[in-house]
C-alpha positions, 0 to 999 in steps of 0.5 A: 926713620929706621933703616930697612933691613932692622924691621921684621915684615911683621912690623909693619903697618899696613897702610901708613905711610910719611910723606918727607919731602928731601932737603932737594925739593923730592917728596919721598913717600916712605912705609911705617913700621912700628919699633923698638928703639934700645939707647943705653938701656932706655926704650922708645916705642916709635912708628917710625919711616923705614928706608932703604936709604938711609945713612945710619940705622935709626934717625929720632928726631925732636918729634919723639917725647924722650928724644930729649932724655935718651941724649942727656943719658949718653956720654959724649964719648957714646956720641963721639964713636958712634957719629950720633950728631942733633940737629935742628930744622929751621921750620922747627928750630923758628917754632922755639924761637916764637914760643921763647918769645911768647913765654918772654913777652908774657912774663913781661907782661905778668912783671908789669901788671905787678909794676902798675898793680905796685904804684 
């Protein structure tokens, strides 16, 4: 999500919008725009929701594939100075926990197969 003051009319994607369900339960419809975001010399091209009221210039979610790379490149000092925060939704945390469980199950199944085969 990006603040409207950073987006030109030419960047707006006609007919595209995103519905965001807020923590208080309201759903808000946001227009979309094609943006380039630069962090520490690395540029990301993305289609982002545009908001007049977002409290920061840009909010990057974990659905942006490059966000992990960006966060690893940005020093802790920069994050402290810029008030950058990393947050994850409960739904994403559940997905990651399930993926980890599945990975552990898969690796334990493989170990059991090997042990049974060896016996």
